[in-house]
C-alpha positions in Angstrom: -3.5 19.2 -10.7 -0.8 20.3 -8.1 3.1 18.5 -8.1 2.1 16.9 -5.0 -1.6 15.5 -6.4 0.6 14.2 -10.0 3.5 12.5 -7.2 0.8 10.9 -5.4 -0.9 9.4 -7.7 2.2 9.1 -10.6 3.2 6.7 -7.1 0.0 5.0 -6.2 -0.2 4.3 -11.1 2.7 2.5 -10.5 2.1 0.3 -7.6 -1.0 -0.5 -8.8 -0.2 -1.6 -11.7 3.2 -2.8 -10.5 0.5 -4.9 -8.0 -1.2 -6.1 -11.4 1.7 -8.3 -12.2 2.0 -9.7 -8.8 0.7 -13.1 -7.7 -1.0 -12.4 -3.9 -4.0 -14.0 -2.6 -7.1 -12.0 -2.1 -6.1 -10.7 1.1 -2.8 -9.6 0.8 -4.1 -7.8 -2.5 -6.8 -5.9 -0.5 -4.2 -5.5 2.1 -1.6 -3.8 -0.4 -4.5 -2.0 -2.9 -5.4 -0.4 1.4 -2.0 0.6 1.7 -1.6 2.0 -1.3 -4.7 4.5 -0.8 -3.8 5.6 1.2 -0.2 7.2 0.5 0.4 10.1 1.2 2.8 12.4 -2.0 5.6 12.1 0.0 5.6 8.0 -0.1 4.6 7.7 3.5 1.4 7.3 5.1 -1.6 9.0 5.4 -2.7 7.1 8.9 -0.8 5.3 11.3 0.4 1.5 10.0 -1.7 0.0 14.0 -4.5 2.2 12.8 -4.7 1.0 8.9 -3.9 -2.0 10.3 -6.6 -2.6 12.7 -9.5 -1.0 10.1 -8.3 -3.9 8.5 -8.3 -6.6 10.6 -12.2 -6.1 11.2 -12.4 -6.6 7.5 -10.3 -9.4 6.9 -8.7 -12.6 9.4 -4.9 -11.9 8.7 -2.5 -11.3 11.5 -0.1 -8.1 12.7 2.9 -9.8 10.5 0.2 -10.3 7.3 -0.2 -6.8 7.0 3.8 -6.5 7.7 4.8 -8.6 5.6 2.3 -6.7 2.1 3.5 -3.0 3.6 7.5 -4.2 3.0 6.7 -5.2 0.2 5.1 -2.8 -1.3 8.2 -0.1 0.3 10.5 -2.6 -1.6 8.8 -2.0 -4.2 8.8 1.5 -4.2 12.5 2.5 -3.4 13.2 -0.5 -6.7 11.7 3.4 -8.7 13.5 5.8 -7.2 
């Protein structure tokens, strides 16, 4: 496994672990997992936030603001790791 893959896995694993320790409603947990799965080794999303939201919105009854709130929570957790 190369360094980029390890960095991605480490970031994703850390976020998943933190997510397990966080109380969220089911829809927010699904959003968080989708975002975590879309994170590149650089820490950026592999797709645009709008595209990811559009995909999730077809499956869940959510507004963009709901998606953004979860994305912001995850971003804050990433910054806290530095």
